[in-house]
N, C-alpha and C positions, 0 to 999 in steps of 0.2 A: 483102687483100694486093695492093697496087697494082703491086708490082714483079714482072713476069712474065718477066724476063730469064733466070732460072734454071729456068723451067718445062721447056724442051726438054732441058736437061742432066739435070734430075731425072728426066724421063720416060725418057730413054735409059738412065740408071743403074738405074732401077727395072726396066726390061725386061731389062737385062743380068743384074742380080742375081737376078731371077725365074728366068731360064733356067739360071743356074749353080746355084741352090739346087735346082731340079728334077733336074739332073744329079747333084748330090751325093746327093739322096734315092734316085735310081736305083741308083747305085753302092753306097750304104750298104745298100739293100734287098737287092741281090745278095750283099753280104758277109754280112749277117745270115742270109739264106736258106742260104748255103753253110755257115756256122757251125752252123746248126741241123741241116742234112742230114748233114754230115760230121764233126761234133764228136764228143765222147765219147758213146757209146751205152750207156744204162743199160737193162738187161733183167733177167729173172729170173736170180738166181744171181750177178749182178755187184754188186760193192761199189764205192763211190766211192773213188778214190785219195786218199791222205792230203792231197795239196796240190791238190785239185780246185778250180777256179774256174769259176763260171757264165759268166764273161766270157772264155772260152777260145775262140780262133779258130784253125782249122787252118792258115790262111795268115797270114803276117805274123809279128809278134813279140809281146812281152809288152804293148806299148802298144796293139795293134790293137783289142782289145775296147773299151777306153775311148774310143779314137779314133772308132770306128764308131758307138758309142752316142751320143756327144756330137755327132758330125757329123750324125746323123739328127735329133737334137733341134734343132740349129741349122738344118737344112733345113726342118723343119716350121714353126718359128717364122719363118724367113725367107720362106717362102711366105705365111704369114699377114701378115707385114710388107708384102709386095708387094700383097696384096689391100687392106689399109688404105691403102697408097700410091697405088693406082689411084684410090680414092675421093678422096684428097687432090689428086691431079693433075687429076682431072676437075673438082672444084669450085674448087680453088686459092684458098681463103679461110682466114682466121685460125681459124675454128671447126673446120676439119678437120685443122689442123696438129698439135694435141696428141696425138691418137690415132695419127696416122701417125708422128710423131717418137718417141713412147714405145715403140711396138712395134718400130720400127726400131732403137732403142737396145737393147732386149731381144734382138733378133735379132743385133745386133752383138756383144753380150757372150757369147752362146752360140757365135757364130762364132769369137770370140777364144779362148774356152776350147777349142773343138775344134782351133783352130790350134795351141794349146799342145801338145795331144796329138799333132798332126801333126808338130810339131818334134821331140818325143820319139821318135816312130816313125822319123823320118828319121835321128835320132842312132843308133838301135838297128839300122838298116840292113836287116834281112831282111824284104822285103815284095814283093808282086807289082805288075804294071803298073797294075792298076785302083786299088789303094790309093795308088800314087804319083800317079795322076791326081786322086784325091779330095783328097790332100794339097795339090797345086798349086791346085786350085779353091778350097779353103778359105783358103789363104794369099792368093790374089787377092781372094776375097770379103771378107776382113777389111779390105782397103784400100777396095774399091769401096763396101762398105756404109757405111764411115765417110765417104767422099766424098759419098754419097747423103744422109746425115744432115746434113752441112754444106750441101749444095745446098738442101735444103728449109728449113733454118734461115736460110740466106743471104737468102732472099726475104722473111723476116718483117719 
């Protein structure tokens, strides 16, 4: 890969995406922990309600469970994408591009799916500030991850 003009831009986007994915994972982990701690409690003598859903979150709305689940999946795959991207930025040759580009594409599709649930959660309106922050980060990550994929392909 003789063209190194996109290397600084790809490195900056990679660092930005990594930081944002870690923040999404942190907020998602808080949401999941809160849902487990303060969700429906099953004990001796309690029966499940008729319309019980295991993806029930005490904060947010009906889309929150799906949103948090897919946001955490996108975060994990996004961090894995950043690790493969660091290897590609370090070597910057044609042999490291396929692995970095493929995992970046998978991370982008998971992020796009989580962004769809974020849009649905925005439409349903009832949510707290942390969930709004995670929605904003995922919407921004959808764009920056796509630009990162274009940057590493632009130098090929």
